[in-house]
C-alpha positions in Angstrom: 20.4 16.1 0.8 23.5 14.5 0.4 25.2 17.8 -1.2 23.4 20.1 1.0 24.2 18.4 4.8 26.2 21.3 5.6 23.1 24.0 5.0 20.8 21.4 6.8 23.3 21.3 10.2 23.6 25.2 10.0 19.9 25.6 9.6 19.3 23.3 12.7 22.0 25.1 14.8 20.7 28.4 13.9 17.2 27.3 14.7 18.2 25.4 18.0 19.6 29.1 19.1 16.8 30.7 18.7 14.8 28.5 20.5 17.5 27.9 23.6 18.5 24.1 22.4 21.8 22.9 22.3 22.5 20.5 19.1 24.0 17.1 20.2 24.6 15.1 17.3 23.7 15.1 13.4 22.7 11.9 11.5 24.3 12.1 8.1 22.2 11.4 4.9 21.5 8.1 3.8 19.0 6.5 1.1 18.0 2.8 1.2 14.8 1.0 -0.5 11.9 0.0 1.4 10.4 -3.8 0.6 8.3 -2.1 -2.0 11.5 -0.7 -3.8 10.8 2.8 -3.2 13.6 5.2 -2.1 13.8 6.7 1.0 15.9 9.0 2.1 16.6 10.2 5.4 18.7 12.9 7.6 18.4 13.8 10.9 19.9 15.3 14.7 19.4 15.3 18.1 19.3 18.0 20.5 18.8 18.9 24.1 15.9 21.2 25.1 14.9 22.0 28.6 16.8 19.0 30.2 15.1 16.4 27.9 16.8 14.9 24.8 15.2 14.7 21.4 16.0 13.1 18.3 14.3 13.9 15.0 14.7 12.5 11.6 13.3 14.1 8.4 12.3 11.2 5.4 11.9 12.0 1.8 10.2 9.1 0.1 10.2 8.8 -3.7 6.7 7.6 -4.6 5.5 7.4 -8.4 7.1 10.3 -9.6 6.6 12.3 -6.4 8.3 13.2 -3.0 6.4 12.3 0.1 7.7 14.2 3.1 7.6 12.7 6.9 9.2 13.7 9.9 9.8 12.1 13.2 10.4 13.7 16.7 10.3 11.4 19.8 12.2 11.7 23.4 15.6 9.9 23.2 14.2 7.8 26.1 11.5 6.4 23.6 14.2 5.0 21.1 11.8 1.7 21.1 9.5 3.6 19.0 12.0 4.1 15.9 11.2 0.6 14.8 7.6 1.4 14.6 8.1 4.1 12.5 10.7 2.1 10.3 8.3 -0.7 9.9 5.2 1.8 8.8 8.0 3.5 6.1 9.2 -0.1 5.2 5.7 -1.2 4.3 4.5 2.1 2.6 3.6 1.0 -1.2 2.5 3.7 -3.3 2.1 1.5 -6.3 4.6 1.1 -9.3 7.9 2.1 -8.9 
């Protein structure tokens, strides 16, 4: 994701154009470890569609030699729910690191 952020952004811009949405901003790639030591890679963007602003995040969790994919999509006004999703990812334990 770090090396392909430009491709990610271009694809999201193309998607937005196809559905009549307006890209607003992009969240750069970052990687962190949850409380069990599993790496979490994330990237995202926000966009406006039909007078509503949405925030989309993609997560790739390294879990025992496999990659788990998860996506969150919410209205910007529901920002308080980000903590719930972050808590869920932080507590995810797939066993040995």
